[in-house]
Backbone atoms as SQL, in Angstrom:
CREATE TABLE atoms (id INTEGER PRIMARY KEY, chain TEXT, resi INTEGER, resn TEXT, atom TEXT, x REAL, y REAL, z REAL);
INSERT INTO atoms VALUES
  (1, 'A', 1, 'UNK', 'N', -41.276, -67.351, 22.287),
  (2, 'A', 1, 'UNK', 'CA', -40.348, -67.434, 21.199),
  (3, 'A', 1, 'UNK', 'C', -39.634, -68.780, 21.255),
  (4, 'A', 2, 'UNK', 'N', -39.393, -69.362, 20.071),
  (5, 'A', 2, 'UNK', 'CA', -38.730, -70.648, 19.976),
  (6, 'A', 2, 'UNK', 'C', -37.218, -70.449, 20.094),
  (7, 'A', 3, 'UNK', 'N', -36.568, -71.263, 20.919),
  (8, 'A', 3, 'UNK', 'CA', -35.126, -71.163, 21.090),
  (9, 'A', 3, 'UNK', 'C', -34.436, -71.979, 19.991),
  (10, 'A', 4, 'UNK', 'N', -33.467, -71.370, 19.292),
  (11, 'A', 4, 'UNK', 'CA', -32.739, -72.061, 18.226),
  (12, 'A', 4, 'UNK', 'C', -31.514, -72.753, 18.805),
  (13, 'A', 5, 'UNK', 'N', -31.281, -73.960, 18.337),
  (14, 'A', 5, 'UNK', 'CA', -30.052, -74.667, 18.696),
  (15, 'A', 5, 'UNK', 'C', -28.992, -74.294, 17.678),
  (16, 'A', 6, 'UNK', 'N', -27.896, -73.735, 18.141),
  (17, 'A', 6, 'UNK', 'CA', -26.817, -73.311, 17.256),
  (18, 'A', 6, 'UNK', 'C', -25.832, -74.460, 17.081),
  (19, 'A', 7, 'UNK', 'N', -25.675, -74.917, 15.842),
  (20, 'A', 7, 'UNK', 'CA', -24.721, -75.975, 15.534),
  (21, 'A', 7, 'UNK', 'C', -23.407, -75.319, 15.143),
  (22, 'A', 8, 'UNK', 'N', -22.401, -75.415, 16.020),
  (23, 'A', 8, 'UNK', 'CA', -21.130, -74.738, 15.795),
  (24, 'A', 8, 'UNK', 'C', -20.299, -75.382, 14.693),
  (25, 'A', 9, 'UNK', 'N', -20.687, -76.576, 14.229),
  (26, 'A', 9, 'UNK', 'CA', -19.972, -77.215, 13.132),
  (27, 'A', 9, 'UNK', 'C', -20.422, -76.681, 11.771),
  (28, 'A', 10, 'UNK', 'N', -21.494, -75.945, 11.744),
  (29, 'A', 10, 'UNK', 'CA', -22.005, -75.385, 10.489),
  (30, 'A', 10, 'UNK', 'C', -21.671, -73.901, 10.426),
  (31, 'A', 11, 'UNK', 'N', -21.441, -73.407, 9.207),
  (32, 'A', 11, 'UNK', 'CA', -21.154, -71.975, 9.073),
  (33, 'A', 11, 'UNK', 'C', -22.376, -71.138, 9.444),
  (34, 'A', 12, 'UNK', 'N', -22.137, -69.928, 9.909),
  (35, 'A', 12, 'UNK', 'CA', -23.230, -69.023, 10.226),
  (36, 'A', 12, 'UNK', 'C', -22.852, -67.633, 9.765),
  (37, 'A', 13, 'UNK', 'N', -23.806, -66.770, 9.640),
  (38, 'A', 13, 'UNK', 'CA', -23.558, -65.425, 9.142),
  (39, 'A', 13, 'UNK', 'C', -23.601, -65.413, 7.620),
  (40, 'A', 14, 'UNK', 'N', -23.176, -64.304, 7.043),
  (41, 'A', 14, 'UNK', 'CA', -23.190, -64.159, 5.588),
  (42, 'A', 14, 'UNK', 'C', -22.065, -64.995, 4.975),
  (43, 'A', 15, 'UNK', 'N', -22.407, -65.832, 4.006),
  (44, 'A', 15, 'UNK', 'CA', -21.426, -66.690, 3.346),
  (45, 'A', 15, 'UNK', 'C', -20.932, -66.023, 2.072),
  (46, 'A', 16, 'UNK', 'N', -19.683, -66.337, 1.702),
  (47, 'A', 16, 'UNK', 'CA', -19.150, -65.821, 0.450),
  (48, 'A', 16, 'UNK', 'C', -18.333, -66.924, -0.210),
  (49, 'A', 17, 'UNK', 'N', -18.311, -66.904, -1.519),
  (50, 'A', 17, 'UNK', 'CA', -17.577, -67.901, -2.288),
  (51, 'A', 17, 'UNK', 'C', -16.093, -67.552, -2.270),
  (52, 'A', 18, 'UNK', 'N', -15.264, -68.578, -2.107),
  (53, 'A', 18, 'UNK', 'CA', -13.820, -68.397, -2.063),
  (54, 'A', 18, 'UNK', 'C', -13.235, -69.006, -3.339),
  (55, 'A', 19, 'UNK', 'N', -12.240, -68.327, -3.909),
  (56, 'A', 19, 'UNK', 'CA', -11.596, -68.824, -5.114),
  (57, 'A', 19, 'UNK', 'C', -10.902, -70.154, -4.810),
  (58, 'A', 20, 'UNK', 'N', -11.021, -71.084, -5.747),
  (59, 'A', 20, 'UNK', 'CA', -10.387, -72.391, -5.592),
  (60, 'A', 20, 'UNK', 'C', -8.880, -72.219, -5.683),
  (61, 'A', 21, 'UNK', 'N', -8.160, -72.541, -4.604),
  (62, 'A', 21, 'UNK', 'CA', -6.719, -72.358, -4.549),
  (63, 'A', 21, 'UNK', 'C', -5.955, -73.677, -4.524),
  (64, 'A', 22, 'UNK', 'N', -6.670, -74.792, -4.505),
  (65, 'A', 22, 'UNK', 'CA', -6.010, -76.088, -4.433),
  (66, 'A', 22, 'UNK', 'C', -5.437, -76.492, -5.790),
  (67, 'A', 23, 'UNK', 'N', -4.272, -77.149, -5.784),
  (68, 'A', 23, 'UNK', 'CA', -3.703, -77.593, -7.056),
  (69, 'A', 23, 'UNK', 'C', -4.503, -78.761, -7.630),
  (70, 'A', 24, 'UNK', 'N', -4.364, -78.963, -8.910),
  (71, 'A', 24, 'UNK', 'CA', -5.026, -80.096, -9.563),
  (72, 'A', 24, 'UNK', 'C', -4.421, -81.397, -9.031),
  (73, 'A', 25, 'UNK', 'N', -5.173, -82.493, -9.074),
  (74, 'A', 25, 'UNK', 'CA', -4.661, -83.758, -8.538),
  (75, 'A', 25, 'UNK', 'C', -3.323, -84.185, -9.139),
  (76, 'A', 26, 'UNK', 'N', -3.112, -83.941, -10.436),
  (77, 'A', 26, 'UNK', 'CA', -1.848, -84.354, -11.042),
  (78, 'A', 26, 'UNK', 'C', -0.680, -83.475, -10.605),
  (79, 'A', 27, 'UNK', 'N', -0.956, -82.346, -9.980),
  (80, 'A', 27, 'UNK', 'CA', 0.101, -81.470, -9.478),
  (81, 'A', 27, 'UNK', 'C', 0.450, -81.751, -8.019),
  (82, 'A', 28, 'UNK', 'N', -0.340, -82.566, -7.351),
  (83, 'A', 28, 'UNK', 'CA', -0.114, -82.844, -5.934),
  (84, 'A', 28, 'UNK', 'C', 1.130, -83.696, -5.707),
  (85, 'A', 29, 'UNK', 'N', 1.326, -84.668, -6.538),
  (86, 'A', 29, 'UNK', 'CA', 2.465, -85.559, -6.374),
  (87, 'A', 29, 'UNK', 'C', 3.223, -85.632, -7.689),
  (88, 'A', 30, 'UNK', 'N', 4.361, -84.998, -7.721),
  (89, 'A', 30, 'UNK', 'CA', 5.174, -84.996, -8.932),
  (90, 'A', 30, 'UNK', 'C', 6.051, -86.246, -8.896),
  (91, 'A', 31, 'UNK', 'N', 5.824, -87.152, -9.827),
  (92, 'A', 31, 'UNK', 'CA', 6.630, -88.379, -9.810),
  (93, 'A', 31, 'UNK', 'C', 8.092, -88.086, -10.136),
  (94, 'A', 32, 'UNK', 'N', 8.959, -88.709, -9.393),
  (95, 'A', 32, 'UNK', 'CA', 10.386, -88.556, -9.629),
  (96, 'A', 32, 'UNK', 'C', 10.945, -89.902, -10.056),
  (97, 'A', 33, 'UNK', 'N', 12.050, -89.851, -10.754),
  (98, 'A', 33, 'UNK', 'CA', 12.691, -91.081, -11.181),
  (99, 'A', 33, 'UNK', 'C', 13.211, -91.815, -9.953),
  (100, 'A', 34, 'UNK', 'N', 12.941, -93.090, -9.884),
  (101, 'A', 34, 'UNK', 'CA', 13.383, -93.892, -8.753),
  (102, 'A', 34, 'UNK', 'C', 14.207, -95.071, -9.254),
  (103, 'A', 35, 'UNK', 'N', 14.922, -95.687, -8.354),
  (104, 'A', 35, 'UNK', 'CA', 15.702, -96.875, -8.670),
  (105, 'A', 35, 'UNK', 'C', 15.580, -97.861, -7.514),
  (106, 'A', 36, 'UNK', 'N', 15.470, -99.136, -7.851),
  (107, 'A', 36, 'UNK', 'CA', 15.390, -100.158, -6.813),
  (108, 'A', 36, 'UNK', 'C', 16.795, -100.478, -6.330),
  (109, 'A', 37, 'UNK', 'N', 16.912, -100.645, -5.021),
  (110, 'A', 37, 'UNK', 'CA', 18.197, -101.018, -4.428),
  (111, 'A', 37, 'UNK', 'C', 17.977, -102.135, -3.415),
  (112, 'A', 38, 'UNK', 'N', 19.024, -102.868, -3.167),
  (113, 'A', 38, 'UNK', 'CA', 19.013, -103.865, -2.109),
  (114, 'A', 38, 'UNK', 'C', 19.992, -103.376, -1.065),
  (115, 'A', 39, 'UNK', 'N', 19.553, -103.367, 0.186),
  (116, 'A', 39, 'UNK', 'CA', 20.393, -102.844, 1.256),
  (117, 'A', 39, 'UNK', 'C', 20.188, -103.706, 2.502),
  (118, 'A', 40, 'UNK', 'N', 21.236, -103.924, 3.226),
  (119, 'A', 40, 'UNK', 'CA', 21.160, -104.678, 4.474),
  (120, 'A', 40, 'UNK', 'C', 21.170, -103.677, 5.626),
  (121, 'A', 41, 'UNK', 'N', 20.108, -103.730, 6.443),
  (122, 'A', 41, 'UNK', 'CA', 19.981, -102.843, 7.593),
  (123, 'A', 41, 'UNK', 'C', 19.873, -103.683, 8.860),
  (124, 'A', 42, 'UNK', 'N', 20.186, -103.068, 9.990),
  (125, 'A', 42, 'UNK', 'CA', 20.036, -103.773, 11.259),
  (126, 'A', 42, 'UNK', 'C', 18.564, -104.056, 11.522),
  (127, 'A', 43, 'UNK', 'N', 18.300, -105.224, 12.063),
  (128, 'A', 43, 'UNK', 'CA', 16.918, -105.592, 12.368),
  (129, 'A', 43, 'UNK', 'C', 16.289, -104.601, 13.333),
  (130, 'A', 44, 'UNK', 'N', 17.055, -104.097, 14.279),
  (131, 'A', 44, 'UNK', 'CA', 16.518, -103.137, 15.253),
  (132, 'A', 44, 'UNK', 'C', 16.086, -101.843, 14.547),
  (133, 'A', 45, 'UNK', 'N', 16.811, -101.446, 13.508),
  (134, 'A', 45, 'UNK', 'CA', 16.428, -100.245, 12.758),
  (135, 'A', 45, 'UNK', 'C', 15.123, -100.473, 11.999),
  (136, 'A', 46, 'UNK', 'N', 15.018, -101.630, 11.354),
  (137, 'A', 46, 'UNK', 'CA', 13.793, -101.957, 10.621),
  (138, 'A', 46, 'UNK', 'C', 12.603, -102.027, 11.586),
  (139, 'A', 47, 'UNK', 'N', 12.805, -102.648, 12.741),
  (140, 'A', 47, 'UNK', 'CA', 11.730, -102.725, 13.744),
  (141, 'A', 47, 'UNK', 'C', 11.292, -101.338, 14.191),
  (142, 'A', 48, 'UNK', 'N', 12.259, -100.440, 14.355),
  (143, 'A', 48, 'UNK', 'CA', 11.936, -99.061, 14.734),
  (144, 'A', 48, 'UNK', 'C', 11.009, -98.427, 13.703),
  (145, 'A', 49, 'UNK', 'N', 11.376, -98.535, 12.422),
  (146, 'A', 49, 'UNK', 'CA', 10.563, -97.920, 11.368),
  (147, 'A', 49, 'UNK', 'C', 9.212, -98.612, 11.209),
  (148, 'A', 50, 'UNK', 'N', 9.167, -99.923, 11.400),
  (149, 'A', 50, 'UNK', 'CA', 7.888, -100.636, 11.321),
  (150, 'A', 50, 'UNK', 'C', 6.949, -100.188, 12.440),
  (151, 'A', 51, 'UNK', 'N', 7.482, -100.036, 13.654),
  (152, 'A', 51, 'UNK', 'CA', 6.648, -99.567, 14.769),
  (153, 'A', 51, 'UNK', 'C', 6.172, -98.137, 14.538),
  (154, 'A', 52, 'UNK', 'N', 7.056, -97.308, 14.021),
  (155, 'A', 52, 'UNK', 'CA', 6.689, -95.930, 13.715),
  (156, 'A', 52, 'UNK', 'C', 5.601, -95.891, 12.641),
  (157, 'A', 53, 'UNK', 'N', 5.747, -96.723, 11.632),
  (158, 'A', 53, 'UNK', 'CA', 4.765, -96.773, 10.542),
  (159, 'A', 53, 'UNK', 'C', 3.408, -97.255, 11.049),
  (160, 'A', 54, 'UNK', 'N', 3.426, -98.262, 11.902),
  (161, 'A', 54, 'UNK', 'CA', 2.167, -98.773, 12.448),
  (162, 'A', 54, 'UNK', 'C', 1.461, -97.695, 13.258),
  (163, 'A', 55, 'UNK', 'N', 2.234, -96.961, 14.039),
  (164, 'A', 55, 'UNK', 'CA', 1.679, -95.896, 14.892),
  (165, 'A', 55, 'UNK', 'C', 1.015, -94.802, 14.055),
  (166, 'A', 56, 'UNK', 'N', 1.600, -94.509, 12.882),
  (167, 'A', 56, 'UNK', 'CA', 1.092, -93.427, 12.036),
  (168, 'A', 56, 'UNK', 'C', 0.327, -93.922, 10.808),
  (169, 'A', 57, 'UNK', 'N', 0.002, -95.221, 10.782),
  (170, 'A', 57, 'UNK', 'CA', -0.753, -95.817, 9.675),
  (171, 'A', 57, 'UNK', 'C', -0.089, -95.497, 8.331),
  (172, 'A', 58, 'UNK', 'N', 1.186, -95.798, 8.244),
  (173, 'A', 58, 'UNK', 'CA', 1.958, -95.527, 7.032),
  (174, 'A', 58, 'UNK', 'C', 2.757, -96.771, 6.673),
  (175, 'A', 59, 'UNK', 'N', 3.524, -96.674, 5.609),
  (176, 'A', 59, 'UNK', 'CA', 4.393, -97.770, 5.200),
  (177, 'A', 59, 'UNK', 'C', 5.815, -97.444, 5.619),
  (178, 'A', 60, 'UNK', 'N', 6.484, -98.446, 6.197),
  (179, 'A', 60, 'UNK', 'CA', 7.822, -98.171, 6.730),
  (180, 'A', 60, 'UNK', 'C', 8.830, -97.842, 5.635),
  (181, 'A', 61, 'UNK', 'N', 8.662, -98.438, 4.438),
  (182, 'A', 61, 'UNK', 'CA', 9.580, -98.135, 3.337),
  (183, 'A', 61, 'UNK', 'C', 9.474, -96.670, 2.933),
  (184, 'A', 62, 'UNK', 'N', 8.265, -96.143, 2.941),
  (185, 'A', 62, 'UNK', 'CA', 8.071, -94.743, 2.577),
  (186, 'A', 62, 'UNK', 'C', 8.715, -93.819, 3.611),
  (187, 'A', 63, 'UNK', 'N', 8.618, -94.173, 4.880),
  (188, 'A', 63, 'UNK', 'CA', 9.247, -93.367, 5.930),
  (189, 'A', 63, 'UNK', 'C', 10.760, -93.345, 5.737),
  (190, 'A', 64, 'UNK', 'N', 11.344, -94.497, 5.424),
  (191, 'A', 64, 'UNK', 'CA', 12.785, -94.557, 5.191),
  (192, 'A', 64, 'UNK', 'C', 13.161, -93.716, 3.973),
  (193, 'A', 65, 'UNK', 'N', 12.374, -93.806, 2.887),
  (194, 'A', 65, 'UNK', 'CA', 12.642, -92.996, 1.683),
  (195, 'A', 65, 'UNK', 'C', 12.586, -91.513, 1.994),
  (196, 'A', 66, 'UNK', 'N', 11.572, -91.085, 2.759),
  (197, 'A', 66, 'UNK', 'CA', 11.431, -89.675, 3.108),
  (198, 'A', 66, 'UNK', 'C', 12.599, -89.205, 3.976),
  (199, 'A', 67, 'UNK', 'N', 13.029, -90.057, 4.895),
  (200, 'A', 67, 'UNK', 'CA', 14.171, -89.722, 5.747),
  (201, 'A', 67, 'UNK', 'C', 15.425, -89.511, 4.900),
  (202, 'A', 68, 'UNK', 'N', 15.703, -90.436, 3.983),
  (203, 'A', 68, 'UNK', 'CA', 16.868, -90.305, 3.109),
  (204, 'A', 68, 'UNK', 'C', 16.766, -89.073, 2.216),
  (205, 'A', 69, 'UNK', 'N', 15.581, -88.827, 1.693),
  (206, 'A', 69, 'UNK', 'CA', 15.382, -87.677, 0.820),
  (207, 'A', 69, 'UNK', 'C', 15.593, -86.364, 1.571),
  (208, 'A', 70, 'UNK', 'N', 15.067, -86.276, 2.785),
  (209, 'A', 70, 'UNK', 'CA', 15.250, -85.072, 3.601),
  (210, 'A', 70, 'UNK', 'C', 16.727, -84.851, 3.914),
  (211, 'A', 71, 'UNK', 'N', 17.412, -85.932, 4.255),
  (212, 'A', 71, 'UNK', 'CA', 18.838, -85.853, 4.576),
  (213, 'A', 71, 'UNK', 'C', 19.635, -85.370, 3.361),
  (214, 'A', 72, 'UNK', 'N', 19.410, -85.979, 2.201),
  (215, 'A', 72, 'UNK', 'CA', 20.190, -85.596, 1.016),
  (216, 'A', 72, 'UNK', 'C', 19.842, -84.198, 0.541),
  (217, 'A', 73, 'UNK', 'N', 18.591, -83.791, 0.663),
  (218, 'A', 73, 'UNK', 'CA', 18.204, -82.440, 0.287),
  (219, 'A', 73, 'UNK', 'C', 18.898, -81.420, 1.184),
  (220, 'A', 74, 'UNK', 'N', 18.937, -81.709, 2.467),
  (221, 'A', 74, 'UNK', 'CA', 19.573, -80.788, 3.415),
  (222, 'A', 74, 'UNK', 'C', 21.068, -80.637, 3.135),
  (223, 'A', 75, 'UNK', 'N', 21.756, -81.751, 2.958),
  (224, 'A', 75, 'UNK', 'CA', 23.211, -81.693, 2.797),
  (225, 'A', 75, 'UNK', 'C', 23.659, -81.384, 1.370),
  (226, 'A', 76, 'UNK', 'N', 22.779, -81.460, 0.407),
  (227, 'A', 76, 'UNK', 'CA', 23.171, -81.077, -0.960),
  (228, 'A', 76, 'UNK', 'C', 23.175, -79.551, -1.112),
  (229, 'A', 77, 'UNK', 'N', 22.522, -78.836, -0.197),
  (230, 'A', 77, 'UNK', 'CA', 22.512, -77.354, -0.218),
  (231, 'A', 77, 'UNK', 'C', 23.772, -76.771, 0.402),
  (232, 'A', 78, 'UNK', 'N', 24.477, -77.549, 1.202),
  (233, 'A', 78, 'UNK', 'CA', 25.649, -77.056, 1.933),
  (234, 'A', 78, 'UNK', 'C', 26.813, -76.822, 1.010);
């Protein structure tokens, strides 16, 4: 008898179709109104966010925006 190599990365057994539950692409990111600002920050703070962004392959400005948004969302509920 021939021995089969089982590839664990592929599905096995009886397969069934699953209903599509993912949102449409235009529903993934809801654009919000934004405003440009100029702000003076400590160089050490900017360096911190730049290093963090490099580590996670992201943009440091986006990390700062998310941090501010999380903070304001949390404290606006209080």
